[in-house]
C-alpha positions as semicolon CSV with decimal commas, in nm:
position;residue;x (nm);y (nm);z (nm)
1;X;17,474;9,154;3,423
2;X;17,651;9,483;3,333
3;X;17,996;9,540;3,482
4;X;18,016;9,742;3,801
5;X;18,125;10,096;3,727
6;X;18,349;10,310;3,952
7;X;18,228;10,590;4,177
8;X;18,217;10,870;3,922
9;X;18,125;11,137;4,176
10;X;18,445;11,065;4,367
11;X;18,649;11,052;4,047
12;X;18,505;11,384;3,930
13;X;18,592;11,552;4,259
14;X;18,947;11,418;4,250
15;X;19,000;11,518;3,888
16;X;18,866;11,869;3,936
17;X;19,086;11,912;4,242
18;X;19,397;11,763;4,080
19;X;19,360;11,968;3,760
20;X;19,209;12,275;3,932
21;X;18,916;12,277;3,693
22;X;18,665;12,557;3,725
23;X;18,375;12,377;3,555
24;X;18,218;12,032;3,535
25;X;18,348;11,744;3,327
26;X;18,093;11,642;3,062
27;X;18,004;11,282;2,981
28;X;17,836;11,215;2,647
29;X;17,717;10,884;2,510
30;X;17,574;10,771;2,175
31;X;17,302;10,506;2,180
32;X;17,022;10,347;1,980
33;X;16,778;10,381;2,272
34;X;16,716;10,673;2,511
35;X;16,834;10,619;2,871
36;X;16,540;10,525;3,093
37;X;16,602;10,780;3,368
38;X;16,721;11,083;3,174
39;X;16,477;11,350;3,051
40;X;16,453;11,454;2,688
41;X;16,615;11,791;2,617
42;X;16,346;12,060;2,617
43;X;16,548;12,383;2,610
44;X;16,610;12,638;2,338
45;X;16,757;12,511;2,009
46;X;17,131;12,462;2,055
47;X;17,419;12,312;1,864
48;X;17,572;11,990;1,997
49;X;17,879;12,178;2,120
50;X;17,662;12,435;2,299
51;X;17,491;12,152;2,486
52;X;17,828;12,082;2,648
53;X;17,798;12,425;2,810
54;X;17,453;12,336;2,946
55;X;17,619;12,052;3,137
56;X;17,941;12,237;3,226
57;X;17,774;12,542;3,376
58;X;17,428;12,422;3,481
59;X;17,496;12,058;3,573
60;X;17,198;11,930;3,373
61;X;17,154;11,573;3,244
62;X;16,941;11,494;2,937
63;X;16,925;11,309;2,607
64;X;16,869;11,439;2,254
65;X;16,739;11,294;1,928
66;X;16,812;11,389;1,569
67;X;16,551;11,666;1,554
68;X;16,725;11,842;1,843
69;X;17,040;11,891;1,634
70;X;16,916;12,077;1,327
71;X;17,084;12,392;1,454
72;X;17,405;12,225;1,330
73;X;17,372;11,974;1,046
74;X;17,737;11,875;1,086
75;X;17,655;11,715;1,421
76;X;17,378;11,505;1,264
77;X;17,637;11,333;1,045
78;X;17,931;11,328;1,287
79;X;17,727;11,177;1,570
80;X;17,586;10,904;1,343
81;X;17,224;11,018;1,323
82;X;17,187;11,055;0,945
83;X;17,360;11,112;0,612
84;X;17,536;11,438;0,530
85;X;17,370;11,731;0,360
86;X;17,441;11,813;-0,004
87;X;17,790;11,949;-0,059
88;X;17,922;11,828;0,276
89;X;18,142;11,529;0,188
90;X;18,204;11,654;-0,165
91;X;18,383;11,956;-0,020
92;X;18,176;12,208;-0,213
93;X;18,025;12,367;0,096
94;X;18,356;12,388;0,285
95;X;18,520;12,567;-0,007
96;X;18,227;12,790;-0,112
97;X;18,215;13,164;-0,053
98;X;18,126;13,265;0,302
99;X;17,859;13,310;0,432
100;X;17,579;13,222;0,188
101;X;17,751;12,971;-0,040
102;X;17,988;12,797;0,197
103;X;18,253;12,843;0,464
104;X;18,573;12,913;0,266
105;X;18,774;12,676;0,487
106;X;18,978;12,516;0,205
107;X;19,123;12,627;-0,126
108;X;18,989;12,325;-0,315
109;X;18,717;12,060;-0,250
110;X;18,979;11,782;-0,261
111;X;19,145;11,924;0,052
112;X;18,816;11,913;0,238
113;X;18,749;11,557;0,124
114;X;19,093;11,455;0,245
115;X;19,009;11,581;0,594
116;X;18,684;11,386;0,601
117;X;18,844;11,070;0,467
118;X;19,108;11,076;0,741
119;X;18,861;11,144;1,023
120;X;18,702;10,872;1,239
121;X;18,326;10,853;1,176
122;X;18,032;10,703;1,362
123;X;17,843;10,473;1,126
124;X;17,525;10,638;1,000
125;X;17,203;10,494;1,139
126;X;17,361;10,338;1,448
127;X;17,269;10,632;1,674
128;X;16,917;10,735;1,771
129;X;17,001;10,953;2,069
130;X;17,292;11,131;2,235
131;X;17,289;11,175;2,611
132;X;17,473;11,428;2,822
133;X;17,548;11,439;3,196
134;X;17,810;11,572;3,440
135;X;18,072;11,313;3,534
136;X;17,968;11,332;3,900
137;X;17,617;11,211;3,800
138;X;17,730;10,938;3,562
139;X;17,629;10,661;3,803
140;X;17,277;10,801;3,812
141;X;17,260;10,838;3,432
142;X;17,339;10,559;3,421
143;X;17,667;10,549;3,232
144;X;17,743;10,222;3,049
145;X;18,119;10,263;3,027
146;X;18,142;10,337;2,655
147;X;18,086;10,711;2,686
148;X;18,332;10,996;2,629
149;X;18,433;11,232;2,911
150;X;18,506;11,581;2,773
151;X;18,734;11,822;2,958
152;X;18,751;12,192;2,871
153;X;19,077;12,323;3,013
154;X;19,384;12,533;2,949
155;X;19,702;12,390;2,787
156;X;19,882;12,331;3,118
157;X;19,585;12,143;3,263
158;X;19,559;11,950;2,936
159;X;19,923;11,847;2,969
160;X;19,863;11,703;3,316
161;X;19,556;11,515;3,196
162;X;19,728;11,388;2,881
163;X;20,019;11,260;3,088
164;X;19,767;11,099;3,320
165;X;19,604;10,908;3,032
166;X;19,948;10,771;2,937
167;X;20,048;10,667;3,289
168;X;19,903;10,315;3,269
169;X;19,918;10,255;2,895
170;X;20,211;10,446;2,746
171;X;20,206;10,559;2,385
172;X;20,128;10,910;2,264
173;X;19,832;11,141;2,315
174;X;19,738;11,262;1,968
175;X;19,521;11,556;1,872
176;X;19,270;11,626;1,598
177;X;19,189;11,972;1,468
178;X;19,021;12,025;1,133
179;X;18,675;11,867;1,145
180;X;18,400;12,012;1,360
181;X;18,449;12,006;1,734
182;X;18,163;11,758;1,774
183;X;18,354;11,520;1,551
184;X;18,695;11,580;1,706
185;X;18,594;11,549;2,072
186;X;18,288;11,320;2,056
187;X;18,292;11,099;1,746
188;X;18,672;11,069;1,726
189;X;18,739;10,929;2,075
190;X;18,409;10,736;2,068
191;X;18,531;10,544;1,761
192;X;18,901;10,509;1,849
193;X;18,877;10,482;2,232
194;X;19,182;10,707;2,246
195;X;19,223;11,045;2,419
196;X;19,229;11,309;2,149
197;X;19,284;11,676;2,226
198;X;19,144;11,942;1,995
199;X;19,178;12,314;1,942
200;X;18,817;12,320;1,827
201;X;18,650;12,473;1,523
202;X;18,523;12,817;1,424
203;X;18,166;12,728;1,520
204;X;18,244;12,603;1,870
205;X;18,460;12,904;1,947
206;X;18,184;13,130;1,821
207;X;17,889;12,970;1,996
208;X;18,031;12,807;2,311
209;X;18,121;12,998;2,625
210;X;18,487;12,918;2,590
211;X;18,785;13,148;2,641
212;X;19,073;13,197;2,403
213;X;19,314;13,002;2,623
214;X;19,094;12,692;2,658
215;X;19,091;12,371;2,456
216;X;18,920;12,031;2,462
217;X;19,059;11,696;2,573
218;X;18,823;11,396;2,578
219;X;18,902;11,056;2,727
220;X;18,674;10,787;2,872
221;X;18,513;10,785;3,216
222;X;18,615;10,433;3,319
223;X;18,987;10,522;3,317
224;X;18,942;10,861;3,482
225;X;19,033;10,725;3,826
226;X;19,384;10,642;3,712
227;X;19,404;10,976;3,531
228;X;19,316;11,166;3,847
229;X;19,595;11,000;4,048
230;X;19,852;11,040;3,770
231;X;19,753;11,400;3,698
232;X;19,780;11,495;4,066
233;X;20,121;11,326;4,094
234;X;20,241;11,494;3,774
235;X;20,125;11,839;3,889
236;X;20,289;11,802;4,231
237;X;20,615;11,684;4,075
238;X;20,615;11,972;3,826
239;X;20,536;12,228;4,097
240;X;20,810;12,087;4,319
241;X;21,064;12,113;4,038
242;X;20,948;12,463;3,949
243;X;20,983;12,579;4,309
244;X;21,332;12,425;4,335
245;X;21,431;12,585;4,007
246;X;21,300;12,926;4,114
247;X;21,476;12,892;4,449
248;X;21,800;12,799;4,277
249;X;21,780;13,096;4,038
250;X;21,696;13,330;4,325
251;X;21,990;13,204;4,534
252;X;22,224;13,234;4,238
253;X;22,107;13,591;4,168
254;X;22,157;13,694;4,532
255;X;22,505;13,538;4,534
256;X;22,609;13,727;4,218
257;X;22,471;14,050;4,359
258;X;22,667;14,012;4,682
259;X;22,988;13,947;4,490
260;X;22,927;14,248;4,270
261;X;22,882;14,472;4,574
């Protein structure tokens, strides 16, 4: 019998209120079988990162298979569907001349290979479908507990959430920027089970509806309840200190002005 999962609708509401999020939190899972009660994605061809926007803004739930991800061949490898295309892991494509012969992201292929070697990877062939849903609908999905919850937020909100993930475990919240966004915010935390913020990649910032002051911070849904409480406490404490500090500076300024007059 699968373990009982928390009330994700309640957790989503608390998190969005505590962090003052404008958009939905996205849950994504990787599986070898499609979820029984989620529809197959039937929309226009999109990259894996763009599908996050479909959930964030439209609240849709769906699953995808490998053929749905040919708009971005990087996602096919990073999400564990299939092997890489020619020139991917060798670094030739990442260092080739943009746009027809590569992406000109590195000076030499060895630098690109070093990035790939240091990045967490989902084992090829272990994934047959990826499924997406808003956090508030994760109980209907149904979520299994091994998914990744992806937050798109500004740096201050990310700080509150990062501190929230550390509240009951300690340690450090690390980030990963370099590989594609689908690898940094989906495959990375899926493999390591660690929160892992990212500044994204050129593709995601080009194709997603994301502003220049937003970033990504994924964690896992089953610990989101603790994160919501800790994030709310952290924000209140910070705001209280900020108000006291502003009040103190204002009082000090008024005192100096009176003395000067």
